[in-house]
C-alpha positions as YAML, in Angstrom:
chain: A
units: angstrom
residues:
- id: 1
  name: UNK
  ca: [90.91, 133.12, 97.89]
- id: 2
  name: UNK
  ca: [90.20, 131.42, 94.59]
- id: 3
  name: UNK
  ca: [89.79, 127.67, 95.12]
- id: 4
  name: UNK
  ca: [92.10, 124.85, 94.13]
- id: 5
  name: UNK
  ca: [90.71, 121.77, 92.36]
- id: 6
  name: UNK
  ca: [91.53, 118.11, 92.97]
- id: 7
  name: UNK
  ca: [90.93, 115.97, 89.87]
- id: 8
  name: UNK
  ca: [90.38, 112.38, 91.03]
- id: 9
  name: UNK
  ca: [89.81, 109.09, 89.21]
- id: 10
  name: UNK
  ca: [89.34, 106.50, 91.96]
- id: 11
  name: UNK
  ca: [86.06, 104.60, 91.53]
- id: 12
  name: UNK
  ca: [86.04, 103.09, 95.03]
- id: 13
  name: UNK
  ca: [84.51, 105.45, 97.58]
- id: 14
  name: UNK
  ca: [86.70, 104.64, 100.57]
- id: 15
  name: UNK
  ca: [90.12, 105.24, 98.96]
- id: 16
  name: UNK
  ca: [88.66, 108.17, 97.00]
- id: 17
  name: UNK
  ca: [87.41, 109.82, 100.19]
- id: 18
  name: UNK
  ca: [90.67, 109.07, 102.00]
- id: 19
  name: UNK
  ca: [92.67, 110.62, 99.17]
- id: 20
  name: UNK
  ca: [90.61, 113.80, 99.39]
- id: 21
  name: UNK
  ca: [91.01, 113.87, 103.17]
- id: 22
  name: UNK
  ca: [94.78, 113.55, 102.82]
- id: 23
  name: UNK
  ca: [94.97, 116.39, 100.31]
- id: 24
  name: UNK
  ca: [92.89, 118.54, 102.64]
- id: 25
  name: UNK
  ca: [95.14, 117.71, 105.60]
- id: 26
  name: UNK
  ca: [98.47, 118.29, 103.92]
- id: 27
  name: UNK
  ca: [97.54, 121.30, 101.81]
- id: 28
  name: UNK
  ca: [95.94, 122.99, 104.82]
- id: 29
  name: UNK
  ca: [92.86, 123.77, 102.72]
- id: 30
  name: UNK
  ca: [89.23, 123.23, 103.70]
- id: 31
  name: UNK
  ca: [86.51, 121.74, 101.51]
- id: 32
  name: UNK
  ca: [85.43, 125.17, 100.30]
- id: 33
  name: UNK
  ca: [88.92, 125.90, 99.00]
- id: 34
  name: UNK
  ca: [89.75, 122.44, 97.57]
- id: 35
  name: UNK
  ca: [86.98, 121.36, 95.22]
- id: 36
  name: UNK
  ca: [87.01, 117.66, 94.34]
- id: 37
  name: UNK
  ca: [85.99, 116.50, 90.87]
- id: 38
  name: UNK
  ca: [85.58, 112.72, 90.47]
- id: 39
  name: UNK
  ca: [86.31, 112.14, 86.80]
- id: 40
  name: UNK
  ca: [85.44, 108.44, 86.90]
- id: 41
  name: UNK
  ca: [81.85, 109.41, 87.73]
- id: 42
  name: UNK
  ca: [81.13, 112.19, 85.23]
- id: 43
  name: UNK
  ca: [82.79, 114.27, 82.51]
- id: 44
  name: UNK
  ca: [85.21, 116.97, 83.57]
- id: 45
  name: UNK
  ca: [83.41, 120.28, 83.93]
- id: 46
  name: UNK
  ca: [84.79, 123.29, 82.13]
- id: 47
  name: UNK
  ca: [87.55, 124.61, 84.36]
- id: 48
  name: UNK
  ca: [88.00, 128.34, 84.04]
- id: 49
  name: UNK
  ca: [91.63, 128.77, 85.07]
- id: 50
  name: UNK
  ca: [91.17, 132.47, 85.78]
- id: 51
  name: UNK
  ca: [88.75, 131.49, 88.57]
- id: 52
  name: UNK
  ca: [91.18, 129.03, 90.21]
- id: 53
  name: UNK
  ca: [94.40, 129.17, 92.24]
- id: 54
  name: UNK
  ca: [95.71, 125.82, 91.02]
- id: 55
  name: UNK
  ca: [95.01, 122.20, 90.13]
- id: 56
  name: UNK
  ca: [95.98, 118.95, 91.86]
- id: 57
  name: UNK
  ca: [95.68, 115.47, 90.35]
- id: 58
  name: UNK
  ca: [95.53, 112.39, 92.55]
- id: 59
  name: UNK
  ca: [96.55, 108.84, 91.75]
- id: 60
  name: UNK
  ca: [94.30, 106.35, 90.06]
- id: 61
  name: UNK
  ca: [93.78, 103.07, 88.27]
- id: 62
  name: UNK
  ca: [94.45, 104.19, 84.69]
- id: 63
  name: UNK
  ca: [97.67, 103.33, 82.85]
- id: 64
  name: UNK
  ca: [98.56, 105.58, 79.94]
- id: 65
  name: UNK
  ca: [100.63, 102.82, 78.34]
- id: 66
  name: UNK
  ca: [97.76, 100.31, 78.12]
- id: 67
  name: UNK
  ca: [96.86, 99.38, 74.51]
- id: 68
  name: UNK
  ca: [93.85, 101.40, 73.29]
- id: 69
  name: UNK
  ca: [91.69, 98.28, 73.00]
- id: 70
  name: UNK
  ca: [92.20, 97.55, 76.71]
- id: 71
  name: UNK
  ca: [91.17, 101.00, 77.86]
- id: 72
  name: UNK
  ca: [87.60, 101.49, 79.00]
- id: 73
  name: UNK
  ca: [85.37, 104.21, 77.55]
- id: 74
  name: UNK
  ca: [85.79, 106.12, 80.81]
- id: 75
  name: UNK
  ca: [89.59, 106.00, 80.53]
- id: 76
  name: UNK
  ca: [89.48, 107.19, 76.92]
- id: 77
  name: UNK
  ca: [87.23, 110.07, 77.98]
- id: 78
  name: UNK
  ca: [89.40, 111.05, 80.95]
- id: 79
  name: UNK
  ca: [92.57, 110.97, 78.85]
- id: 80
  name: UNK
  ca: [90.98, 113.20, 76.20]
- id: 81
  name: UNK
  ca: [89.82, 115.63, 78.88]
- id: 82
  name: UNK
  ca: [93.32, 115.80, 80.36]
- id: 83
  name: UNK
  ca: [94.88, 116.42, 76.95]
- id: 84
  name: UNK
  ca: [92.62, 119.42, 76.41]
- id: 85
  name: UNK
  ca: [93.14, 120.75, 79.94]
- id: 86
  name: UNK
  ca: [96.91, 120.31, 79.94]
- id: 87
  name: UNK
  ca: [97.33, 122.03, 76.60]
- id: 88
  name: UNK
  ca: [95.87, 125.13, 78.25]
- id: 89
  name: UNK
  ca: [97.65, 124.61, 81.60]
- id: 90
  name: UNK
  ca: [101.08, 124.29, 79.94]
- id: 91
  name: UNK
  ca: [100.47, 127.16, 77.53]
- id: 92
  name: UNK
  ca: [99.54, 129.45, 80.43]
- id: 93
  name: UNK
  ca: [102.09, 127.95, 82.86]
- id: 94
  name: UNK
  ca: [99.18, 127.58, 85.27]
- id: 95
  name: UNK
  ca: [99.87, 126.06, 88.74]
- id: 96
  name: UNK
  ca: [99.43, 122.28, 88.45]
- id: 97
  name: UNK
  ca: [100.68, 119.41, 90.61]
- id: 98
  name: UNK
  ca: [99.89, 115.87, 89.55]
- id: 99
  name: UNK
  ca: [100.70, 112.98, 91.89]
- id: 100
  name: UNK
  ca: [101.41, 109.56, 90.33]
- id: 101
  name: UNK
  ca: [98.70, 109.68, 87.64]
- id: 102
  name: UNK
  ca: [99.93, 113.21, 87.06]
- id: 103
  name: UNK
  ca: [103.09, 111.72, 85.54]
- id: 104
  name: UNK
  ca: [100.97, 109.75, 83.07]
- id: 105
  name: UNK
  ca: [98.85, 112.73, 82.08]
- id: 106
  name: UNK
  ca: [101.54, 115.41, 81.90]
- id: 107
  name: UNK
  ca: [104.10, 112.96, 80.54]
- id: 108
  name: UNK
  ca: [101.83, 112.02, 77.63]
- id: 109
  name: UNK
  ca: [101.06, 115.67, 76.93]
- id: 110
  name: UNK
  ca: [104.80, 116.35, 76.72]
- id: 111
  name: UNK
  ca: [105.43, 113.37, 74.44]
- id: 112
  name: UNK
  ca: [107.39, 111.29, 76.97]
- id: 113
  name: UNK
  ca: [107.60, 107.51, 76.43]
- id: 114
  name: UNK
  ca: [105.71, 105.75, 79.23]
- id: 115
  name: UNK
  ca: [105.91, 102.00, 79.85]
- id: 116
  name: UNK
  ca: [106.67, 99.39, 82.51]
- id: 117
  name: UNK
  ca: [110.47, 99.70, 82.39]
- id: 118
  name: UNK
  ca: [110.68, 101.59, 85.69]
- id: 119
  name: UNK
  ca: [107.60, 100.30, 87.49]
- id: 120
  name: UNK
  ca: [108.00, 100.11, 91.28]
- id: 121
  name: UNK
  ca: [106.16, 97.84, 93.72]
- id: 122
  name: UNK
  ca: [104.26, 99.40, 96.59]
- id: 123
  name: UNK
  ca: [107.02, 100.38, 98.97]
- id: 124
  name: UNK
  ca: [109.10, 103.18, 100.44]
- id: 125
  name: UNK
  ca: [112.01, 104.38, 98.28]
- id: 126
  name: UNK
  ca: [114.73, 107.00, 98.72]
- id: 127
  name: UNK
  ca: [114.10, 109.97, 96.44]
- id: 128
  name: UNK
  ca: [117.01, 112.27, 95.65]
- id: 129
  name: UNK
  ca: [116.66, 115.81, 94.38]
- id: 130
  name: UNK
  ca: [118.63, 117.01, 91.39]
- id: 131
  name: UNK
  ca: [120.35, 120.39, 91.52]
- id: 132
  name: UNK
  ca: [117.24, 121.87, 89.88]
- id: 133
  name: UNK
  ca: [115.04, 120.14, 92.46]
- id: 134
  name: UNK
  ca: [117.13, 121.37, 95.38]
- id: 135
  name: UNK
  ca: [116.60, 124.95, 94.20]
- id: 136
  name: UNK
  ca: [112.93, 124.58, 93.25]
- id: 137
  name: UNK
  ca: [110.63, 126.79, 95.37]
- id: 138
  name: UNK
  ca: [108.01, 124.13, 96.19]
- id: 139
  name: UNK
  ca: [110.73, 121.77, 97.42]
- id: 140
  name: UNK
  ca: [112.15, 124.31, 99.83]
- id: 141
  name: UNK
  ca: [113.02, 122.75, 103.19]
- id: 142
  name: UNK
  ca: [113.22, 119.15, 101.96]
- id: 143
  name: UNK
  ca: [116.48, 117.26, 102.47]
- id: 144
  name: UNK
  ca: [118.46, 116.33, 99.37]
- id: 145
  name: UNK
  ca: [117.33, 112.69, 99.85]
- id: 146
  name: UNK
  ca: [114.06, 111.71, 101.55]
- id: 147
  name: UNK
  ca: [111.79, 108.67, 101.79]
- id: 148
  name: UNK
  ca: [108.55, 108.52, 99.79]
- id: 149
  name: UNK
  ca: [105.72, 106.10, 99.07]
- id: 150
  name: UNK
  ca: [105.51, 104.62, 95.56]
- id: 151
  name: UNK
  ca: [103.53, 101.94, 93.78]
- id: 152
  name: UNK
  ca: [103.04, 102.13, 90.01]
- id: 153
  name: UNK
  ca: [102.89, 99.82, 87.00]
- id: 154
  name: UNK
  ca: [104.34, 102.34, 84.55]
- id: 155
  name: UNK
  ca: [106.66, 105.33, 84.54]
- id: 156
  name: UNK
  ca: [108.41, 107.73, 82.19]
- id: 157
  name: UNK
  ca: [111.25, 105.93, 80.43]
- id: 158
  name: UNK
  ca: [113.06, 109.11, 79.36]
- id: 159
  name: UNK
  ca: [112.24, 112.74, 80.01]
- id: 160
  name: UNK
  ca: [111.75, 115.04, 77.00]
- id: 161
  name: UNK
  ca: [113.88, 118.18, 76.64]
- id: 162
  name: UNK
  ca: [110.80, 120.30, 77.38]
- id: 163
  name: UNK
  ca: [110.81, 119.15, 81.03]
- id: 164
  name: UNK
  ca: [113.19, 119.69, 83.94]
- id: 165
  name: UNK
  ca: [114.09, 116.69, 86.09]
- id: 166
  name: UNK
  ca: [113.67, 117.47, 89.79]
- id: 167
  name: UNK
  ca: [114.02, 114.09, 91.54]
- id: 168
  name: UNK
  ca: [114.97, 110.44, 90.95]
- id: 169
  name: UNK
  ca: [115.08, 107.15, 92.84]
- id: 170
  name: UNK
  ca: [117.43, 104.18, 92.33]
- id: 171
  name: UNK
  ca: [114.73, 102.19, 90.52]
- id: 172
  name: UNK
  ca: [112.88, 105.02, 88.75]
- id: 173
  name: UNK
  ca: [114.91, 107.80, 87.11]
- id: 174
  name: UNK
  ca: [111.98, 110.23, 86.81]
- id: 175
  name: UNK
  ca: [110.34, 110.70, 90.21]
- id: 176
  name: UNK
  ca: [109.47, 114.36, 89.73]
- id: 177
  name: UNK
  ca: [109.66, 116.88, 86.92]
- id: 178
  name: UNK
  ca: [108.56, 120.39, 86.05]
- id: 179
  name: UNK
  ca: [107.38, 121.97, 82.82]
- id: 180
  name: UNK
  ca: [107.84, 125.72, 82.63]
- id: 181
  name: UNK
  ca: [107.79, 127.34, 86.05]
- id: 182
  name: UNK
  ca: [104.56, 126.15, 87.68]
- id: 183
  name: UNK
  ca: [103.55, 122.78, 86.19]
- id: 184
  name: UNK
  ca: [104.69, 119.75, 88.20]
- id: 185
  name: UNK
  ca: [104.27, 115.98, 88.30]
- id: 186
  name: UNK
  ca: [105.50, 113.43, 90.83]
- id: 187
  name: UNK
  ca: [105.72, 109.66, 90.45]
- id: 188
  name: UNK
  ca: [105.76, 109.24, 94.23]
- id: 189
  name: UNK
  ca: [102.75, 110.14, 96.37]
- id: 190
  name: UNK
  ca: [103.31, 113.37, 98.32]
- id: 191
  name: UNK
  ca: [99.81, 113.17, 99.82]
- id: 192
  name: UNK
  ca: [100.22, 109.79, 101.50]
- id: 193
  name: UNK
  ca: [100.96, 108.89, 105.10]
- id: 194
  name: UNK
  ca: [101.33, 105.34, 106.40]
- id: 195
  name: UNK
  ca: [97.66, 104.96, 107.33]
- id: 196
  name: UNK
  ca: [96.64, 106.17, 103.90]
- id: 197
  name: UNK
  ca: [98.85, 103.76, 102.00]
- id: 198
  name: UNK
  ca: [97.78, 100.83, 104.19]
- id: 199
  name: UNK
  ca: [94.15, 101.62, 103.34]
- id: 200
  name: UNK
  ca: [95.03, 101.64, 99.63]
- id: 201
  name: UNK
  ca: [96.93, 98.36, 99.90]
- id: 202
  name: UNK
  ca: [93.81, 96.68, 101.22]
- id: 203
  name: UNK
  ca: [91.49, 98.48, 98.78]
- id: 204
  name: UNK
  ca: [93.57, 97.50, 95.73]
- id: 205
  name: UNK
  ca: [94.69, 94.06, 96.84]
- id: 206
  name: UNK
  ca: [93.16, 92.49, 93.72]
- id: 207
  name: UNK
  ca: [94.30, 95.09, 91.20]
- id: 208
  name: UNK
  ca: [97.59, 93.47, 90.19]
- id: 209
  name: UNK
  ca: [100.00, 95.56, 92.26]
- id: 210
  name: UNK
  ca: [101.07, 92.46, 94.19]
- id: 211
  name: UNK
  ca: [100.13, 88.78, 94.46]
- id: 212
  name: UNK
  ca: [97.66, 87.64, 97.10]
- id: 213
  name: UNK
  ca: [100.39, 85.92, 99.12]
- id: 214
  name: UNK
  ca: [102.43, 89.17, 99.18]
- id: 215
  name: UNK
  ca: [99.94, 91.19, 101.24]
- id: 216
  name: UNK
  ca: [101.84, 90.98, 104.51]
- id: 217
  name: UNK
  ca: [105.23, 91.64, 102.91]
- id: 218
  name: UNK
  ca: [103.76, 94.66, 101.11]
- id: 219
  name: UNK
  ca: [102.39, 96.03, 104.37]
- id: 220
  name: UNK
  ca: [105.79, 95.50, 105.98]
- id: 221
  name: UNK
  ca: [107.51, 97.29, 103.07]
- id: 222
  name: UNK
  ca: [105.59, 100.54, 103.66]
- id: 223
  name: UNK
  ca: [106.35, 100.48, 107.39]
- id: 224
  name: UNK
  ca: [110.10, 100.01, 107.09]
- id: 225
  name: UNK
  ca: [111.03, 103.71, 106.90]
- id: 226
  name: UNK
  ca: [109.48, 106.90, 108.19]
- id: 227
  name: UNK
  ca: [107.91, 109.10, 105.51]
- id: 228
  name: UNK
  ca: [107.34, 112.70, 106.57]
- id: 229
  name: UNK
  ca: [108.88, 115.11, 104.07]
- id: 230
  name: UNK
  ca: [106.98, 114.73, 100.74]
- id: 231
  name: UNK
  ca: [103.69, 116.10, 102.05]
- id: 232
  name: UNK
  ca: [105.36, 119.42, 102.85]
- id: 233
  name: UNK
  ca: [105.46, 120.31, 99.16]
- id: 234
  name: UNK
  ca: [101.65, 120.35, 99.03]
- id: 235
  name: UNK
  ca: [101.36, 123.13, 101.60]
- id: 236
  name: UNK
  ca: [104.25, 125.01, 100.00]
- id: 237
  name: UNK
  ca: [102.55, 124.74, 96.60]
- id: 238
  name: UNK
  ca: [99.36, 126.21, 98.09]
- id: 239
  name: UNK
  ca: [101.18, 128.99, 99.90]
- id: 240
  name: UNK
  ca: [103.02, 129.91, 96.71]
- id: 241
  name: UNK
  ca: [99.98, 129.93, 94.43]
- id: 242
  name: UNK
  ca: [96.95, 130.89, 96.54]
- id: 243
  name: UNK
  ca: [95.47, 134.10, 95.17]
...
């Protein structure tokens, strides 16, 4: 089988390693078949799409809507690399699934406005599939409404006509969309389980997602509902595109 690639941007080793472990667990892939590339550490290597089965993007610290002068040189580099990659991915309709930061990268490439209008605190939210989402092949077997983990400072304000809306939540209209047939992005985190999000809460406690005095309430918020369905789409994506 040709490998899949996980493009990651987390600078902290513990949450970065945990993210990779979660993608391995829920895709069903092993390390040979899911190659991790840490973009915060070095430039993106040339990805030959003909040698791959598909691409995943994890979450990360970068906000596409930050003013250019506030972006670090690493963020500017990563964004330029994603623009080049996604131009080819979209043109070829190559299998791609971006989680959280995937919305920022694919959304920008599609010309979507991205800002803080529909930011969501770290929590569990109900995500509801649209008619297009309910019939989408990688969402097969998911209920029409399911719980998912979120936590983001920005989101797509309105979806361009080039994209198909697949899922929404009450506080964020664009939770998942598709471009073409095989290119996906989710605002929620399909790779996370409760242990994984608790680790991230502690790792990013000083990154502005919540105030210091809100730590315990944030931990309580991610425990208030069971989250079991979103991760299924990762294995389905792999089963559909492995070649």
